[in-house]
Wavefront OBJ file of the C-alpha trace (Angstrom):
o trace
v -242.215 108.200 -32.715
v -243.915 111.388 -32.694
v -246.974 110.035 -34.408
v -247.585 108.079 -31.236
v -247.253 110.189 -28.538
v -250.230 111.238 -25.945
v -251.967 114.932 -26.202
v -250.492 115.817 -23.222
v -246.873 115.258 -24.427
v -247.461 117.932 -27.168
v -248.660 120.321 -24.359
v -245.437 119.770 -22.383
v -243.365 119.702 -25.641
v -243.541 122.837 -27.997
v -243.984 121.311 -31.432
v -241.647 124.587 -33.102
v -238.642 122.874 -31.381
v -238.666 119.551 -32.633
v -236.450 120.571 -36.037
v -233.874 121.825 -33.762
v -233.815 119.237 -31.632
v -233.391 116.633 -34.413
v -231.006 118.517 -35.970
v -229.015 118.885 -32.882
v -229.115 115.456 -31.895
v -228.108 114.278 -35.309
v -225.090 116.352 -35.419
v -223.963 114.862 -31.704
v -224.238 111.357 -32.743
v -222.546 112.103 -35.856
v -219.847 113.774 -34.213
v -219.473 111.098 -31.351
v -219.041 108.216 -34.035
v -216.883 109.877 -36.053
v -213.559 111.613 -34.659
v -214.216 110.942 -30.889
v -214.617 107.418 -31.156
v -211.477 106.893 -33.270
v -209.698 109.256 -30.396
v -211.049 107.243 -27.587
v -209.984 104.013 -29.184
v -206.430 105.763 -29.925
v -206.246 106.786 -25.923
v -207.080 102.989 -25.102
v -204.269 101.666 -27.131
v -202.009 104.143 -26.034
v -202.796 103.400 -22.045
v -202.382 99.597 -22.744
v -199.149 99.845 -24.601
v -197.517 102.573 -21.763
v -198.526 100.144 -19.235
v -197.001 97.378 -20.745
v -193.762 99.099 -21.338
v -193.794 100.602 -17.979
v -194.077 96.994 -16.076
v -190.912 96.075 -18.792
v -189.039 98.667 -18.094
v -189.549 99.184 -14.123
v -191.781 97.773 -11.700
v -191.578 100.041 -8.972
v -192.189 103.096 -11.461
v -194.949 101.207 -12.978
v -196.672 100.762 -9.530
v -196.067 104.668 -8.559
v -197.842 105.886 -11.928
v -200.458 103.260 -11.483
v -201.057 104.928 -8.048
v -202.313 107.945 -9.767
v -204.620 106.275 -12.036
v -207.842 106.634 -9.639
v -207.252 110.243 -9.404
v -206.722 110.895 -13.318
v -210.333 108.764 -13.496
v -211.694 110.810 -10.959
v -210.776 114.272 -12.394
v -211.705 113.072 -16.005
v -215.338 112.288 -14.592
v -216.030 115.663 -13.077
v -214.432 117.593 -15.887
v -216.797 115.427 -18.136
v -219.946 115.800 -16.139
v -219.632 119.931 -16.074
v -218.988 120.115 -19.622
v -222.321 117.995 -19.808
v -224.193 120.209 -17.765
v -223.211 123.256 -19.540
v -223.924 121.826 -23.087
v -227.134 120.455 -21.991
v -228.006 124.340 -21.173
v -226.746 125.059 -24.560
v -229.095 122.806 -26.133
v -232.081 124.073 -24.364
v -231.401 127.587 -25.610
v -230.906 126.440 -29.086
v -233.840 124.561 -29.216
v -236.022 127.557 -28.141
v -234.230 129.900 -30.615
v -234.746 127.351 -33.186
v -238.466 127.179 -32.433
v -238.958 130.987 -32.684
v -237.143 130.808 -36.116
v -239.341 128.532 -37.376
v -242.253 130.186 -36.117
v -240.981 133.562 -37.872
v -240.617 131.992 -40.923
v -244.050 130.194 -41.175
v -245.471 133.312 -40.369
v -243.327 135.068 -43.316
v -244.621 132.693 -45.814
v -248.355 133.099 -44.311
v -247.833 136.713 -44.668
v -246.322 136.143 -48.313
v -249.191 133.917 -49.414
l 1 2 3 4 5 6 7 8 9 10 11 12 13 14 15 16 17 18 19 20 21 22 23 24 25 26 27 28 29 30 31 32 33 34 35 36 37 38 39 40 41 42 43 44 45 46 47 48 49 50 51 52 53 54 55 56 57 58 59 60 61 62 63 64 65 66 67 68 69 70 71 72 73 74 75 76 77 78 79 80 81 82 83 84 85 86 87 88 89 90 91 92 93 94 95 96 97 98 99 100 101 102 103 104 105 106 107 108 109 110 111 112 113
């Protein structure tokens, strides 16, 4: 909770970026539990179904295909990690721009009053 933070925490984190950060985090959670969770469960089901069919149809071919699984997992991990690094940079820029926009709107309200 923001209300229970020490004063030093507010020195390290700009209070104007909170609204942007909370909105972006809520959006990320919504996307994660929505479409992506369903897609991940579907892919796991496809993997196990395809493995079962491959073992039934041809054990040797299934063995050859299973040998490529570590390569696929490593490349998927590296791709995901690179995407995570790019997105984190975008989040920081979005938070800063949201903070500037919030300050500007508050200044406009003050001038209008």
